[in-house]
N, C-alpha and C positions, 0 to 999 in steps of 0.2 A: 502395770496399774490395773486394778480390778474395776470393772464398770458393769452397769446393768443395761441390757438391751431388751427392748420390748417390741413384739409384733402383734398387731391386731388385724384379724381377717373378718371383715364385715360381709360374711357370706350370705347367700340367698336363703339358706335355711337356718344357719347358726352363726353367732358371733363367737370367735375364738380369740382369746388373749393368751400369749405366751411370754413370759418374762424369764430371762436367763442372766446368769452372772458370767462374765467373760474375763479371762486373764491369760495372756500368752497363748492365744488361739484356742484355749480350752474353755468349753462352755458347760455350765451346770444349770439345769432347770431349777428355778426358785419359785415359780408361781404359774399356775395354769387356771384358766377360767373359761367355761363354755356356757352359753345360754342359747336356747332355741328361740329364735325371733320370728322366723319364717317370713322374711321380706317378700319373697316370690309369691307367697299366698296372698299378700296384700296388694298386688298389682291389679288394678281394676281393668276392665275391658278397654277403657280409653287410655291406658298406659300410665296412669298416675298411681302412686302409692296412696292407699286410703289412710284416713286420719288415725284410725285405731292402730294400724301397724306402725305408723310413724311414732305415735305416742309410746307404744311398747318398745320400739327400738331406741328412742331417745332416753327412756327410763333406764334401759340396760346400759347405755353409754354413760349415764350419770354415775352408775356404780363402777364401771370400768375406769372412768376418768379419775376416780380417787386413787387408783393404783398407778396411774401414769403421771400423776402430779410430781413435780420435782425432777423428772427425767429429762435430760437434754434433748433438744429436738433432733439432733444428729443420731441419737441412740434409739429413736422410735420410728417405726414405719407402720402406717395404717393404710389398708387398701380395701376398696370396694369392688365387688365382682359382678356377676351376671344381672342380678336384680337392679343394682344401681346403675349398671350400664344401660338398662332398658327404661327405667323410670323417667318419665318426662319432667317430673318435679324433683329429680335427684339433686340438682344444683342447690335448691332452697333447703332441702334436707341436709346436704353436706355442710352448708353454712352454719346451720344450727348445731350440727354435730361437732364441728370444729370448735365452736365457741364453748361447748360443754367439755370437750376433751383437752382443749389447749394445744392441739397438735393438728398439722395438716392431714387431709385424707386424699389419697390418690385413687382415681378410678382406673383400673388396669384393663387392657384388652384380653381377649380370650387366649391368645397365644402367649402373652406375657404371664398370664395365670398359669398356663401349662408349663412354662419354663420354670417358674418358681416351685410348682408342685414337684416337678422332676428333681430340682435341687434338694427339696426337703426329703423326698423319698430316698434318693441315692445316698444322702448322708446318714440315713437311718439304717442302712444295710451294709453288710460286709461287701467291700469292693470286689468286683470280679470282671473278667473280660467279656462276659455275656452281653449280648445286645438285648436290652430290656424293653418290654412293652409296659408302660405305666398307664393305668386307668384310674381316673378320679371322677366319681359320680357326685356332683354337687347338687344344691337345691335348684339351680336354674340352668346349669350347663354341665356337660360331660367332657372332660379333657382326655385326650389320647396323646401319648408321647413315646417316641422311640429314641433310645439313647444308649450310650456306653459309658461306663465309669460315671463321671460327674457331668458329662456333656450331653445335653439334649440335641438330637439331630433332626427329628421331624416332629412337628407339633400341630394338633388340630383341636379346636373347641367346637363342640356340637351343641346346638340349641335344644337341649333336652335335659331335664333335671328331675330329681325325685319329687319336688314339690308340685310342679305343673303336671307331671305324669300321674301322680297320685290323685290330684284334683280332677283330672280329665277322665280317668278310667276307674278309679276306686273312691268315689266320693263317700264321705262319712263312714269309711271302713267297709263298704260293701265290696265283696270280692266274688269270685266264681270263675269257671273255666272260660267262658266267653270274654270276660273282662281281661283276663291274662292274655288270651290269644290276641285281642285287639291291641293291648298295650305293647306286647312283645313285637308284633308286626310293625307297629308305628315306630318303635325304636330301631328295628332292623332297617326300615326305610331311611331313617336319619343316618344310619351307619353305611348305607350302601355306596355313597359316593367316595368314601375313604377306605372301603373294605380291602381293596387290593394293596393299598399302601401300608396298612397296619396288620394285615392277615399273616399268620404263620405261613411260610418259614422266614419271614422278615425279622424275626426275633427268636431268642432262645428261652427267655424267662419272662413270665407275666407277673406283674405286681399290681395289686389294687390298693388304693388309698381312699379315705373318706369315711364318714360315720356309717353310711349305708353298707359298705363292704365290711367294715369291722363288726357291724351288727350281724350280718349274714354269717361271717366266720364264727362268731360266738355261738350262734344258734346250731350250726352244723357240728362244731366241735363238741358241744354238749350232747349231741345225738350220736356220738361215737365217731365223728370224723376226726382227721388229723389236725392238731392244734396249729393254728397260723396258716392253714391252707383251705382254699375253697376248690372243690372238685366239681367237674361237670355233672357226675352222677349225683352228688350231694345237692347241687343246685337244682337239678331237675326233680329230685325227690321233694325238695322244699316247695317248689312251684306247684307240683302235683298235689301236695298236701293242702296248700292254700286254695287251689282250684276246686277242690272238692267241698269247700265250705262256702257258706253264703255271706259270712261276716267275719272280719278279722278277729273279733272278740271270741269266736267259737274255737279258735285254734290256740292251744296252750303254748305260749312262747315266753316263758319266764325270763329269758335273757334279753328280751326286747323292752326297752324303757317306755314308759307311757308317753313321753314326749316324742318318741320316734314313731309311734304307732301311725299317726296320720300320713306319714310320708314314706313308710317302709315298702309298701307294695309297688309303688312307682319305681323306686330304686331297684327292687328285686327284678322287675320286668326289664329294666335297662341292662342290668348285669347279665341276665339270661340272653338277651339279644347280643351283647358283646361276646359271650362265649360261643354262640352259634355262628355269628358273622365272621369273627376273627379266628375261629378254630382253636379256641382255648380249652385245654383239658383240665388244667389246674392252675390256680393263681395264688400267689403268696399275698397275705394281708399285711399291710405296713401301717404303723401308727404315724409315720412321717407324712406331712402334707404341706399345704400352702404356708401355714404359719411358721413351720420349721424352715421352709425355703426362704421366707422373708428374713429370718434371723441370719442365715448364712449369707444371703445377699447383702444385708446390712453390715455384717461382720466384714465383708469385702470392702464396703465403702469406708468403714471406720479405719481400716488398714490400707486405704488408698489403692485398692484394686477394684475400682468401680467398673462393673460390667458395661456401663454406658460408654466408657472410653473405648473399649474394644468394639462396641457397636458402631461408634462414629468412624473408627479406622476401617471397619468392614464396609460401611456405606461409601466412604470416600473411594475405596478400591473398586467397589462394584460399579460405581458410576464414573470411573476414570477421571477423578478430580485432579487438576494441576496442583500437586502437593506443595510445590515451592511457592506458587502464587498464593494459595490458601494460607500458608504459614506467614507470609508477609502481611496479608490482611489481618490475620489473627493477632500478630505482634502489634500492629498499629492500633487496632481497636482496643486491645487490652491496655495499651499505653494511654490512650484517650480516657478509657474508663477509670484507670488509676489516678489520673490527673484530677478528674472530677471528684473522685472519692476522697482524695486528700483535702480538697477545698471544702467539701460539704460536711466534713466532720464525722463522728462516730455513727454507725448505722447498726441495724439488727444484723449481726455478723452471720448468722445461719442463713437468713433470707438473702443477704447480700452475696454470700458465697454461692448460693444456688443460682441467683440471677446472673452472676458473673460466668458460671459454667454454661448456662444456656446461651449467653452471648458468645462465648468462646467456640462452642460447638456450631453455632450458626455461621460464624466466620469460616470454620473448617468446611462446612457443607454448602456454602452459599451458591456454588456453581454446579451442584449436581444436576440441575435441570438442563444443562448444556448437553448432557448425554442423550437427551431427547431432541432438542432443537435449540439453536442459539436465539431464535426469535422468541421473545417473551420467556426466556429461560427461568426468570425469577418466579413466574407463575407455575411453571412445570415443577420446579424445585419445591415450592410451597405445597403443591398437591401431593407430591411423592412423600414428603416428610409427614404430612397429615395422615396418610393412608397406609404406609408400609408398616411391616412388623419391625419394631426396634426394641430388642431385648434390653430390659432394665429401665425403659422409659415409661412413665405413666402416660395416660392419654392427655392430661393437662400439659405435661412437659413437651410432648410431641406437638400439641397445638401451639405452645409458645414458640417452639423452634421453627415450626412451619410459618408462623406469622412473621417472625423476623426475616426469614429467607424470602418470603413473598414480598416483603416491603423494602428490600435493600436497594432498589433502584426504581427509576421512573416515578410515575405519579404515586403519591402516598395513599395506600388503601385504607382510609380512615374508618370505614365500617367494620374492619377487623379489630379495631382498637377500642372496643366498647367494654364496659365492666371493669372491675378492679384489675384483673390481669392485663387487659388491654391498656389501661392508663399507665400501668407500671412499665409496659413495653415500649412506650413512645420514645423515651430518651435512649434506651439501648438500640432501637431501630435507627435513630438519627446517627448515633455513633458508628453503627455498621455501615450506613450509607456513606458517611464521610471517609471511613477507612477504605472502602471499595473505590470511591472516587479518586482519592489521593494515590491509590496504587494502580491506577488505570493503565499505566504504561507497561505493566507486567515485567518490568526490568528490575534486576536486583540492585538498583541504585539507592543510595541513602537519601532519605527525605530530610528536609531542613528542620532545625529545631522549631517546634510550634507549641503554642500554649492554648489550652481550651479553658475558657472562663464561664462559669454557670451564672444564669440569671433566673428571673421568674418568667418561665415560658419562653426562654430564649438561650442561645449560646453565642459566645464571641470566640471566633477562631483567630488567633494572632499568628501570622505567618510572614516570613520575610518578603518584602516587595521585590528584591532582586531575584529571588527564586521564582516568584510568580511571573516576573517579566520574561524569564527564560522558559516559562511553561504556560504560554498564553491559552492553550486548550484547557488546562486545569483551571485557569482563572475563569474562563467561560463556563466550565462545568459548575464551579462554585456559585456563580451568579444564577445559573439555572436551578441549582439545588435550593438556593434561598427562595426562589419562586415556587418550587414544588412544596416546600415546607410551609410557606405562608398560607396555604390552603388549609392547614390543620386546625387552627393557626399556630404556627411556631416560627419564631424569628431567629434566623441565622445571620449573624453579622460577621463579615470577613474584614479583619483589621490588618492592614499591611504595615509591617514594622521595618 
């Protein structure tokens, strides 16, 4: 079956939309759109996006939203990167943007951004056994990735990008030798902590992605350089040429678009620092980047090879989770969830499937905190899930997962359940708590037939009296659980049958 997939990258410099047609794992680009929005330039000193930038960004999304209308939610992925990670008012902006687009927006962490960039770059190149260094200079951050084939191995996201660097050292297009020296040295400082990890000989091939690198390659190839390659000599020659001028407008660069002029010198300084610190002699320029990575990641989800499943398996292994017990809890919580779903009638299938996956993964990972300490392990687990790198997971999904694990036992942490996401997580949290409680013996014994009935702000659990009589500790646990939940307030009624 032929379907359309779309990826939208809300970058710190540009918004990029890519639409492809997919059939039998073959994809064909059917639409591309890029607009320079410069979100990072709109970040005020107090950390808020200014109104003018918000207005410009939302106007752009109005245009992009027209192209996304009619596409199924599962076939669209929209992500925000560095500027939206930093902006204090990003939540309000995202709410407005989601209403315009009709699709959810994920804010992804720096290393998840790096993973997706590597995925996009590696699919745009001929596969080889070389270990690759991939560099992407964005508007608000620079990603460094080491990998082989289609698998990233080491990833870092550095807090420097072409927008902020240009604004700090090349305001209004003013350039010169001193400005380039300061900018390059600042970028080298940022690279210093990861230099040994990403420096040659830890890789055989260097590849650059992003608009900055493609623009530099275009300028150098027009000046007699090899097409598709940036050399150290060519890069140094370009920096020297700009250093001898006082303003960027004095340097004839016909290959450089007018919209890239304001951010070009900052990106050039960052790339010069990368070449110097990581011992790069030449770098291949790639058109593949984050949006292509999103398409291939989305293609995996469509065909049920979701990277998030592998991430959960790896986290369980890393934190020595009792797999048999986690599987018992997962089986029970999914059974309770399905009982309620059948009684509550049709729901938003995409949203419900997403929420169900988060609940299932929470059951898989609810005991990871035990690897730190049994005492208050639910708090340790919640902290780990909120802060670790989890390939494939957006920040929102990690927060939802962390909240469920943090709340799966003892007192209910109601302050974590505020806002729309929090309200939607209360019932899944209660289901996970019940499943953990009923599996407390950790024995592979069969549980009795039980029925869960929904109400308005309450649940009734029907369970055989004979079984409770044989398990007095569980009966006591259920009484205590009802008391914990009453503080929400949420009423749990245990009805013995």
